[in-house]
C-alpha positions as CSV (number, residue, x, y, z in Angstrom):
1,M,-15.0,8.3,21.7
2,F,-11.8,9.0,19.7
3,R,-8.5,9.9,21.3
4,R,-5.1,10.4,19.7
5,W,-2.6,7.5,19.8
6,D,-0.3,9.5,22.0
7,T,-2.9,10.0,24.7
8,V,-4.1,6.4,25.0
9,N,-2.8,3.5,27.1
10,R,-1.2,1.9,24.1
11,M,-1.2,-1.9,23.4
12,D,1.9,-1.9,21.4
13,V,1.4,-5.2,19.4
14,W,-1.9,-6.2,17.8
15,V,-2.3,-9.7,16.2
16,G,-5.1,-10.7,13.8
17,S,-6.1,-14.3,13.4
18,Y,-8.2,-16.9,11.7
19,T,-11.1,-18.0,13.9
20,S,-13.2,-21.1,14.0
21,A,-15.7,-19.8,11.4
22,T,-12.9,-20.1,8.8
23,G,-11.0,-23.1,10.1
24,G,-8.7,-21.4,12.6
25,N,-8.6,-21.3,16.4
26,G,-7.8,-17.7,17.0
27,A,-9.8,-15.4,19.3
28,G,-10.0,-12.5,16.9
29,I,-7.7,-9.6,17.7
30,S,-5.1,-10.3,20.5
31,T,-2.9,-7.5,22.0
32,F,0.4,-7.6,23.7
33,R,2.5,-5.1,25.7
34,R,6.0,-4.7,24.3
35,A,8.8,-4.0,26.8
36,P,11.9,-1.9,26.0
37,D,13.9,-5.2,25.5
38,G,11.3,-6.3,22.9
39,T,9.6,-9.0,25.0
40,L,5.8,-9.3,24.8
41,T,3.2,-9.8,27.6
42,P,-0.3,-10.9,26.7
43,D,-2.9,-8.2,27.3
44,R,-6.4,-8.4,25.9
45,E,-8.6,-10.1,23.3
46,L,-11.4,-8.8,21.1
47,P,-13.5,-11.6,19.6
48,M,-14.5,-11.2,16.0
49,L,-14.7,-13.3,12.8
50,S,-11.2,-13.8,11.2
51,P,-9.6,-10.4,11.3
52,S,-6.8,-11.6,8.9
53,W,-5.3,-8.2,8.2
54,L,-4.9,-5.1,10.4
55,T,-4.1,-1.5,9.3
56,A,-3.8,1.6,11.5
57,H,-5.0,5.0,10.4
58,P,-1.9,7.3,10.0
59,S,-3.2,9.9,12.5
60,A,-6.6,8.9,14.0
61,P,-6.4,6.3,16.9
62,V,-8.3,3.6,15.0
63,V,-7.3,0.2,13.5
64,Y,-9.2,-1.3,10.6
65,A,-9.6,-5.1,10.4
66,S,-10.5,-7.1,7.3
67,N,-12.8,-9.9,8.3
68,E,-11.9,-12.5,5.8
69,S,-15.1,-14.4,4.9
70,G,-17.5,-14.8,2.0
71,D,-19.6,-11.9,3.3
72,G,-16.6,-9.5,3.6
73,V,-16.6,-7.0,6.4
74,I,-14.3,-4.2,7.6
75,T,-14.4,-3.6,11.3
76,T,-13.2,-0.3,12.8
77,V,-11.7,-0.7,16.2
78,S,-10.7,2.1,18.7
79,A,-7.3,2.4,20.3
80,D,-8.9,1.1,23.5
81,L,-10.0,-2.1,21.7
82,D,-13.7,-1.2,21.3
83,V,-15.6,-2.0,18.1
84,L,-16.8,1.2,16.6
85,A,-18.4,0.1,13.3
86,A,-18.7,-2.8,10.9
87,T,-18.9,-2.0,7.1
88,S,-19.4,-4.3,4.1
89,S,-16.1,-4.7,2.2
90,G,-17.9,-4.8,-1.1
91,G,-16.6,-8.2,-2.0
92,A,-15.7,-11.7,-0.8
93,D,-12.7,-12.6,1.4
94,P,-11.1,-9.2,2.0
95,C,-7.4,-9.8,2.7
96,H,-5.6,-6.4,2.8
97,L,-6.3,-2.8,3.8
98,A,-4.4,0.4,3.1
99,V,-5.1,4.0,4.0
100,S,-4.1,6.9,1.7
101,D,-1.3,9.2,2.8
102,D,-3.7,12.0,3.6
103,G,-5.9,9.7,5.7
104,R,-9.0,10.4,3.6
105,H,-9.6,7.0,1.9
106,L,-9.4,3.4,2.9
107,L,-8.7,0.7,0.2
108,C,-9.8,-2.8,0.6
109,S,-8.6,-5.8,-1.5
110,N,-11.3,-8.5,-1.9
111,Y,-9.4,-11.6,-2.8
112,S,-12.1,-14.0,-4.0
113,S,-14.1,-11.3,-5.8
114,G,-11.0,-9.9,-7.6
115,S,-12.0,-6.4,-6.7
116,L,-10.8,-3.3,-4.9
117,S,-13.2,-1.1,-2.8
118,V,-12.6,2.5,-1.9
119,F,-14.1,4.1,1.2
120,A,-14.2,7.7,2.4
121,L,-12.9,8.5,5.8
122,T,-13.5,11.4,8.2
123,E,-10.7,13.2,10.0
124,D,-11.3,10.9,13.0
125,G,-11.1,7.7,10.9
126,R,-14.8,6.9,10.5
127,I,-15.9,5.2,7.3
128,T,-18.6,7.3,5.7
129,G,-19.4,5.2,2.6
130,Q,-18.0,3.4,-0.4
131,T,-16.8,5.8,-3.2
132,D,-15.7,3.2,-5.8
133,L,-15.4,-0.4,-6.7
134,V,-13.2,-1.8,-9.5
135,R,-13.3,-5.5,-10.6
136,H,-10.5,-7.2,-12.4
137,E,-11.0,-9.9,-15.1
138,G,-8.5,-12.5,-16.3
139,H,-6.5,-15.5,-15.2
140,G,-3.0,-16.9,-15.1
141,P,-1.3,-20.2,-16.1
142,H,-1.7,-21.9,-12.7
143,K,-5.0,-23.7,-13.0
144,E,-5.8,-23.9,-9.2
145,R,-4.4,-20.6,-7.9
146,Q,-4.9,-18.4,-11.0
147,E,-8.3,-19.5,-12.3
148,A,-9.6,-15.9,-11.9
149,A,-8.6,-12.4,-10.7
150,H,-7.5,-12.3,-7.1
151,V,-6.7,-8.9,-5.8
152,H,-4.3,-9.3,-2.9
153,M,-2.9,-5.8,-2.1
154,A,-3.2,-2.1,-2.9
155,V,-0.2,0.3,-2.5
156,V,-0.8,4.0,-2.3
157,R,1.7,6.7,-3.0
158,D,1.1,10.3,-4.1
159,R,-2.5,9.5,-5.1
160,I,-1.3,6.6,-7.3
161,V,-2.9,3.3,-6.3
162,S,-1.1,0.1,-7.5
163,V,-3.2,-3.0,-7.2
164,V,-1.4,-6.4,-7.0
165,D,-3.4,-9.2,-8.7
166,L,-2.3,-12.7,-7.8
167,G,-4.7,-14.3,-10.3
168,T,-3.9,-12.3,-13.4
169,D,-0.1,-11.8,-12.9
170,E,-0.6,-8.0,-13.1
171,I,-0.1,-4.8,-11.2
172,R,-2.9,-2.4,-12.3
173,S,-2.5,1.3,-11.3
174,Y,-5.1,4.0,-10.9
175,E,-5.1,7.6,-9.9
176,L,-7.1,8.1,-6.7
177,M,-9.3,11.2,-7.3
178,D,-10.4,13.6,-4.6
179,N,-13.9,12.2,-4.7
180,G,-12.6,8.7,-4.1
181,K,-13.0,7.5,-7.7
182,L,-10.3,5.4,-9.4
183,D,-9.1,6.5,-12.8
184,P,-7.2,3.7,-14.7
185,L,-3.5,4.6,-15.5
186,S,-1.6,1.5,-16.5
187,T,-1.3,-2.3,-16.4
188,S,2.1,-3.9,-15.7
189,A,2.5,-7.6,-16.5
190,M,4.6,-9.8,-14.2
191,P,6.3,-13.0,-15.5
192,P,3.6,-15.7,-16.2
193,G,2.8,-17.8,-13.1
194,T,4.4,-15.4,-10.6
195,G,1.2,-15.0,-8.6
196,P,2.1,-11.6,-7.3
197,R,1.0,-11.1,-3.6
198,E,2.7,-7.9,-2.5
199,L,4.5,-4.9,-3.9
200,H,7.1,-2.8,-1.9
201,R,9.1,0.1,-3.1
202,K,12.8,0.5,-2.2
203,P,13.0,4.0,-0.7
204,D,14.9,6.7,-2.6
205,S,15.2,4.5,-5.7
206,G,13.3,3.6,-8.9
207,F,13.1,0.0,-7.9
208,A,10.5,-2.1,-6.1
209,Y,10.0,-5.8,-5.2
210,V,7.1,-8.1,-5.9
211,V,6.4,-11.2,-3.8
212,G,5.8,-14.1,-6.2
213,E,3.6,-16.3,-4.1
214,V,2.6,-18.9,-6.7
215,N,6.1,-19.7,-8.1
216,G,8.2,-19.0,-5.0
217,T,10.2,-16.0,-6.3
218,L,11.2,-12.4,-5.6
219,V,10.8,-10.2,-8.6
220,V,12.7,-6.9,-8.9
221,V,10.8,-4.3,-10.9
222,R,11.7,-0.8,-12.2
223,E,9.1,1.9,-11.9
224,E,9.5,3.6,-15.2
225,R,6.9,6.2,-14.4
226,A,4.5,6.5,-11.5
227,G,2.5,3.3,-11.3
228,S,4.2,1.5,-14.2
229,F,6.5,-1.4,-13.4
230,T,8.8,-3.4,-15.6
231,P,10.4,-6.7,-14.4
232,V,14.2,-6.5,-14.2
233,T,15.2,-9.8,-12.6
234,V,13.8,-12.8,-10.7
235,V,15.5,-14.6,-7.9
236,P,14.5,-17.6,-5.7
237,A,12.7,-16.6,-2.5
238,T,15.1,-18.6,-0.3
239,K,18.8,-19.0,0.0
240,D,18.8,-22.8,0.1
241,P,16.7,-24.4,-2.6
242,W,13.3,-25.6,-1.4
243,Q,12.7,-29.3,-2.2
244,G,9.7,-30.1,0.1
245,D,6.5,-31.9,-1.0
246,E,4.4,-28.7,-0.6
247,P,5.0,-25.5,-2.6
248,N,6.7,-22.5,-1.2
249,W,3.8,-20.1,-0.8
250,V,5.9,-16.9,-0.4
251,A,4.1,-14.4,1.8
252,H,5.3,-11.1,3.2
253,L,8.2,-8.7,2.6
254,E,9.8,-5.9,4.7
255,I,12.7,-3.6,3.8
256,V,15.1,-2.2,6.4
257,G,18.0,-0.1,4.9
258,D,19.9,-2.3,2.5
259,R,18.3,-5.5,3.8
260,L,15.1,-7.2,2.6
261,Y,13.3,-9.8,4.6
262,L,10.9,-12.3,2.9
263,S,8.8,-14.9,4.7
264,N,8.4,-18.3,3.1
265,R,5.6,-20.7,4.0
266,N,6.4,-24.4,4.1
267,P,10.2,-23.8,4.1
268,D,9.2,-21.9,7.3
269,V,12.0,-19.3,7.1
270,V,12.4,-15.6,6.8
271,T,15.1,-15.1,4.2
272,E,17.4,-12.1,4.5
273,F,18.6,-10.5,1.3
274,D,21.2,-7.8,0.6
275,I,19.6,-5.3,-1.8
276,S,22.5,-2.8,-2.0
277,A,22.9,-3.8,-5.7
278,E,20.3,-4.2,-8.4
279,T,20.1,-8.0,-8.0
280,P,19.2,-9.2,-4.5
281,V,21.6,-11.6,-2.9
282,A,20.2,-14.1,-0.4
283,L,22.3,-14.1,2.8
284,A,20.5,-16.4,5.2
285,D,17.3,-18.4,5.8
286,H,16.2,-17.7,9.4
287,P,13.9,-20.3,11.0
288,C,10.7,-18.5,12.2
289,G,7.9,-21.0,13.1
290,A,5.5,-22.9,10.9
291,F,3.8,-21.1,8.0
292,P,5.0,-17.5,8.5
293,R,2.1,-15.7,6.9
294,H,3.1,-12.2,8.0
295,F,5.7,-10.4,10.2
296,A,6.5,-7.0,11.5
297,I,9.9,-5.5,12.4
298,A,10.5,-3.2,15.3
299,D,13.7,-2.1,17.0
300,G,15.8,-4.9,15.5
301,T,13.3,-7.7,16.2
302,A,11.1,-9.6,13.8
303,Y,7.7,-10.6,15.1
304,V,6.4,-13.4,12.9
305,A,2.8,-14.7,12.7
306,A,3.5,-18.4,12.6
307,Q,0.1,-19.4,11.5
308,K,0.4,-23.2,11.9
309,D,2.3,-23.0,15.2
310,D,-0.4,-20.9,17.0
311,A,2.3,-18.5,18.0
312,V,4.0,-15.2,17.4
313,V,7.7,-16.1,17.0
314,A,10.2,-13.3,17.7
315,F,13.9,-13.3,16.8
316,P,16.6,-10.6,16.3
317,L,17.3,-9.5,12.8
318,G,20.3,-11.4,11.4
319,G,19.3,-14.4,13.4
320,G,19.4,-15.4,17.0
321,E,17.4,-17.1,19.8
322,Q,13.7,-17.3,19.2
323,V,11.0,-16.4,21.7
324,R,7.5,-17.8,21.2
325,Y,4.3,-16.2,22.3
326,A,1.2,-18.4,22.2
327,T,-1.8,-17.1,20.2
328,G,-4.2,-19.0,18.0
329,T,-3.7,-19.1,14.2
330,P,-2.1,-15.7,13.8
331,T,-2.2,-14.1,10.4
332,C,-1.0,-10.5,10.9
333,V,1.2,-8.5,13.3
334,L,0.7,-4.8,13.8
335,V,3.2,-2.9,15.9
336,R,2.0,0.5,17.2
């Protein structure tokens, strides 16, 4: 049933979506073929309930989808786009998945429950059971968005799991033990009202960047010791000040060399920053389609999940002509 990624007929780009059950019009998972020039050709679809996030196993030919609903589910999908298993996420509205570097554990962020689930994986990527569940408590100053804990992402490096909590303005770190249990290490406070959504480390440095979804910022943090983060500076998430009627719900971040790219929902741009110095400098706001929830970068092209445009919008890094590929309510782009 399982084959290695390099032996399958690969479907280069996978797109997750919101489906009708959660107010979207996506099909589930849609796949595209990617040509050498970066253009996409629609391939196949796999119906399922709102697979809002997709994560590939580092070695086994499987992809995990978080089915974002009140009864959270994780669906394991083969490289040939077959459903292999469905597993309870252990909480409500799972929104992010990550696999440990050694491929032995899967981490699931349950947004509405404010919890993180850990699952054991076999060598071929099968989920064998839940090994731990931690629940966060607390709130932030934004009464609507931060009324309770909202776990949005877990980042794993060298057995250290750093959990980003949008609701409590914290990054809580744990040590992931061999048996899949989480041992608390530290709690790092972000500026009040930040609403942290994602954490990404800058390679070969002691710095990392936090997406401030609630207050529309990019936060630079220093990792003083493994899993412990101290805010250094905060900059606006766009180059041109946002003055729209709706807030800037900042979404996703990618780092390529000394450039950082950050998607901004409602301004509807991917902002390019120079991060060669400690303080990021915004260089340009690149239009990218309506409500850019997520994007992936491959071979110099950004592929943006323009959620409210029902399209994946592709454009060259640094700006350039857009190409639009129709797909319903996209939420996540995975390039294989």
